[in-house]
DRENMAR-206974 format. One line per 10 residues: their letters; for each residue y, x negated, z of C-alpha. Coordinates in Angstrom, 3 decimals, always signed. Layout:
a> Y,X,Z ~ ...
// end
This chain:
mkydegkadm> -199.484,+95.477,-156.743 ~ -201.658,+97.837,-158.739 ~ -201.199,+98.221,-162.486 ~ -201.846,+101.831,-163.509 ~ -199.850,+101.903,-166.719 ~ -201.920,+103.297,-169.557 ~ -204.678,+104.553,-167.244 ~ -205.646,+108.217,-167.183 ~ -203.938,+110.095,-164.348 ~ -206.843,+112.113,-163.023
slippgamed> -204.576,+113.710,-160.410 ~ -203.161,+115.933,-163.177 ~ -206.423,+117.872,-163.545 ~ -206.419,+120.907,-161.233 ~ -209.134,+120.427,-158.583 ~ -210.140,+124.109,-158.667 ~ -210.859,+123.948,-162.386 ~ -212.896,+120.766,-161.902 ~ -214.908,+122.474,-159.155 ~ -215.594,+125.522,-161.356
isrvfmfgae> -216.727,+123.284,-164.219 ~ -218.919,+121.300,-161.831 ~ -220.585,+124.520,-160.647 ~ -221.480,+125.389,-164.242 ~ -222.971,+121.914,-164.726 ~ -224.916,+122.431,-161.464 ~ -226.228,+125.772,-162.741 ~ -227.333,+124.085,-165.966 ~ -228.930,+121.208,-164.077 ~ -230.989,+123.622,-162.008
kygrynwrmd> -232.015,+125.688,-165.031 ~ -232.644,+122.938,-167.607 ~ -232.625,+119.595,-165.778 ~ -229.831,+117.328,-164.612 ~ -229.269,+115.439,-167.874 ~ -230.826,+117.849,-170.350 ~ -227.537,+118.377,-172.180 ~ -227.138,+114.611,-172.632 ~ -230.672,+114.159,-173.945 ~ -230.203,+117.062,-176.375
gsktefsrty> -227.154,+115.460,-178.005 ~ -229.198,+113.941,-180.795 ~ -230.940,+117.290,-181.466 ~ -228.195,+119.895,-181.034 ~ -225.966,+120.829,-183.947 ~ -222.279,+120.891,-183.081 ~ -222.126,+124.480,-184.364 ~ -224.544,+125.614,-181.649 ~ -222.334,+124.248,-178.871 ~ -219.205,+125.575,-180.582
asvqrhlnay> -220.819,+129.027,-180.840 ~ -221.480,+128.956,-177.094 ~ -217.815,+128.162,-176.437 ~ -216.803,+131.102,-178.623 ~ -219.247,+133.530,-176.971 ~ -217.848,+132.710,-173.527 ~ -214.255,+132.989,-174.738 ~ -214.989,+136.288,-176.500 ~ -216.656,+137.711,-173.396 ~ -213.654,+136.683,-171.312
wagededpes> -211.232,+138.126,-173.870 ~ -213.187,+141.407,-173.829 ~ -212.499,+141.669,-170.089 ~ -215.627,+140.098,-168.588 ~ -214.546,+137.379,-166.154 ~ -217.980,+136.171,-165.032 ~ -221.111,+135.274,-166.953 ~ -223.740,+137.868,-165.933 ~ -226.557,+135.321,-165.638 ~ -224.813,+132.657,-163.573
glshlahamt> -222.097,+134.706,-161.887 ~ -219.707,+131.894,-162.799 ~ -216.483,+132.009,-164.785 ~ -216.781,+132.457,-168.545 ~ -213.805,+130.113,-168.868 ~ -215.601,+127.417,-166.850 ~ -218.664,+127.888,-169.069 ~ -216.469,+127.483,-172.161 ~ -214.853,+124.340,-170.712 ~ -218.263,+122.916,-169.869
qliilmthss> -219.438,+123.453,-173.436 ~ -216.244,+121.836,-174.744 ~ -216.897,+118.798,-172.534 ~ -220.439,+118.635,-173.882 ~ -219.166,+118.912,-177.471 ~ -216.562,+116.194,-176.864 ~ -219.209,+113.944,-175.318 ~ -221.723,+114.476,-178.120 ~ -219.004,+113.873,-180.681 ~ -217.935,+110.584,-179.085
dghshmddry> -221.484,+109.426,-178.261 ~ -222.352,+108.753,-181.884 ~ -224.188,+111.972,-182.675 ~ -222.285,+112.421,-185.932 ~ -225.556,+113.311,-187.678 ~ -225.419,+116.597,-185.711 ~ -221.889,+117.354,-186.909 ~ -222.518,+120.354,-189.140 ~ -218.944,+121.558,-189.520 ~ -218.189,+122.939,-192.946
ieedme> -215.801,+120.691,-194.827 ~ -214.644,+121.951,-198.178 ~ -215.232,+119.303,-200.797 ~ -212.417,+118.224,-203.013 ~ -212.887,+120.236,-206.204 ~ -210.751,+117.980,-208.415
// end
């Protein structure tokens, strides 16, 4: 008997979306190097990655489905950048977290 309780159910992630995201990572690997985004985690401000997410979402929202450079989905590019941001955030790169946090003025 297998005990799957509490384990992530990877079957819930749509395979087509995973393939699109993988293609964006492949494009990046060819352009910058396979693990470039991982190695840049200690040197890339969170705001830079967040800005990339927003640019892709804004382009999509303005009616442009595909990134002109890669020919791949703007939404897949945005998801890829979100995955990178999540990874950098959880990998201990908090020194690159440059989000504005309003200080308590009391």
